[in-house]
Backbone as CSV, one residue per row, in Angstrom:
resi,resn,N_x,N_y,N_z,CA_x,CA_y,CA_z,C_x,C_y,C_z
1,MET,0.530,-0.952,0.365,0.078,-0.015,0.416,1.015,0.789,-0.133
2,ALA,0.911,2.174,-0.996,1.672,3.075,-1.113,0.953,4.767,-0.125
3,LEU,1.474,5.079,0.566,1.487,6.145,1.506,1.672,7.516,0.659
4,PRO,0.724,8.163,1.130,0.068,9.732,0.469,1.453,10.663,0.435
5,ASN,1.598,11.840,-0.942,2.609,12.311,-0.738,2.104,13.295,0.212
6,LEU,2.852,13.558,1.638,1.760,14.900,2.323,2.445,15.778,1.966
7,ARG,3.856,16.104,1.341,4.006,17.119,0.995,2.701,17.858,0.025
8,ARG,2.592,17.093,-1.249,1.697,17.725,-2.262,0.551,17.833,-1.737
9,ILE,0.064,17.353,-0.569,-1.198,17.028,0.133,-1.310,18.944,0.936
10,PHE,-0.084,18.894,1.762,-0.515,20.520,2.397,0.000,21.098,1.508
11,SER,0.776,21.238,0.436,0.504,21.914,-0.637,-0.276,22.327,-1.215
12,SER,-1.077,22.131,-1.513,-2.249,21.947,-2.381,-3.474,23.146,-1.489
13,ALA,-3.295,22.892,-0.471,-4.014,23.959,0.899,-3.285,25.055,0.488
14,ARG,-2.109,25.012,0.223,-1.645,27.166,0.145,-1.383,27.688,-1.146
15,SER,-1.640,28.739,-1.230,-1.582,29.292,-2.645,-0.293,29.238,-2.515
16,ALA,0.302,29.884,-4.050,1.764,29.382,-4.346,2.782,30.676,-3.772
17,ALA,2.370,31.834,-3.439,2.993,32.506,-2.574,3.394,32.055,-0.796
18,GLN,2.120,31.592,-0.555,2.364,30.488,1.180,3.596,29.340,0.614
19,GLU,2.947,29.344,-0.143,4.513,27.769,-0.770,5.479,28.382,-1.034
20,ARG,6.132,29.031,-1.582,7.387,29.936,-1.474,8.225,30.397,0.034
21,ALA,6.874,31.414,0.949,7.501,31.470,1.599,7.686,30.731,2.467
22,VAL,6.711,29.139,3.058,7.336,27.998,3.690,8.611,27.647,2.895
23,SER,8.516,27.666,2.031,10.366,26.421,1.138,11.506,27.725,1.893
24,ARG,10.895,29.059,1.425,12.289,29.768,2.237,12.436,29.726,3.171
25,GLN,11.183,29.766,3.999,11.671,29.980,5.610,12.340,27.951,6.166
26,ALA,11.989,27.102,5.524,12.669,25.998,5.853,13.840,25.645,5.489
27,PHE,14.710,26.554,4.488,15.626,26.447,3.739,16.560,27.020,4.378
28,PHE,15.828,28.308,4.673,17.122,29.246,6.141,17.139,28.486,7.222
29,ARG,15.818,27.901,7.969,16.182,27.334,9.126,17.275,26.336,9.231
30,PHE,17.519,25.584,8.294,18.034,24.575,7.494,19.637,24.915,7.740
31,VAL,19.737,26.065,7.036,20.666,26.665,6.612,21.130,27.138,8.367
32,ALA,20.476,27.170,9.046,21.344,27.776,10.384,21.402,26.843,11.192
33,PHE,20.780,25.781,11.076,20.788,24.253,11.641,22.129,23.938,11.393
34,ALA,22.761,23.780,9.715,23.953,22.797,9.447,25.135,23.945,10.195
35,THR,24.950,25.647,9.563,25.867,26.442,10.425,26.337,26.140,11.931
36,SER,25.431,26.067,12.124,25.602,25.504,14.031,26.112,24.758,14.128
37,CYS,25.674,23.869,13.246,26.543,22.148,14.055,27.912,22.195,13.266
38,ILE,27.899,22.663,12.391,29.658,23.260,11.861,30.217,23.827,12.772
39,CYS,29.867,25.126,13.131,30.012,26.040,14.817,30.774,25.097,15.616
40,ILE,29.661,24.266,15.992,29.624,23.617,17.551,30.899,22.481,17.133
41,ALA,31.210,21.427,16.002,32.119,20.865,15.296,33.509,21.530,15.079
42,LEU,33.843,22.681,15.253,35.160,22.928,15.309,35.532,23.544,16.505
43,LEU,34.245,24.243,17.572,34.460,24.482,18.762,35.446,23.222,19.843
44,SER,34.196,22.268,19.034,34.409,21.290,19.976,35.976,20.425,20.208
45,SER,36.577,20.806,19.551,38.026,20.189,19.402,38.899,21.088,19.915
46,PRO,40.158,20.939,20.647,41.101,22.302,21.606,42.144,22.070,20.411
47,ARG,42.449,21.416,19.925,43.447,22.013,18.023,42.606,22.770,17.631
48,ARG,41.352,22.482,16.917,40.629,23.140,16.078,40.046,24.432,16.819
49,ARG,39.887,24.909,17.853,39.590,25.967,18.507,40.747,26.873,18.434
50,ALA,42.159,26.394,19.010,43.393,27.140,19.151,43.505,27.228,17.354
51,ALA,43.202,26.771,16.369,43.949,26.949,15.087,42.838,28.431,14.691
52,LEU,41.718,28.313,15.336,40.561,29.011,14.499,40.434,30.605,15.394
53,LEU,41.000,30.417,16.191,40.756,31.250,17.495,42.712,31.465,17.222
54,GLY,43.317,31.553,17.499,44.753,31.635,16.994,45.363,32.017,18.685
55,ALA,44.830,30.941,19.525,45.598,30.756,20.681,46.810,30.342,20.786
56,GLY,47.116,30.214,19.438,49.202,28.705,20.011,48.835,27.309,19.800
57,SER,49.600,27.020,20.262,49.175,25.503,20.220,48.200,24.741,21.051
58,GLY,47.774,23.853,20.750,46.157,22.776,21.248,46.499,21.886,21.568
59,GLY,47.939,22.065,22.952,47.627,21.088,24.279,49.119,20.442,23.833
60,SER,49.317,18.906,24.037,50.088,18.578,24.498,51.077,18.226,23.114
């Protein structure tokens, strides 16, 4: 049994302008999430943090 395409169901209830606004908002939320993940990953390692912030050697 095939599942219905939920995106098509919800998009049919919105106008084209509303659909663009929702898509744009989802895109910017994704970019913000991905950027925060990258920043956290870079700052989580002491060596990377030292290299990024220019704080000298990264430990032993």
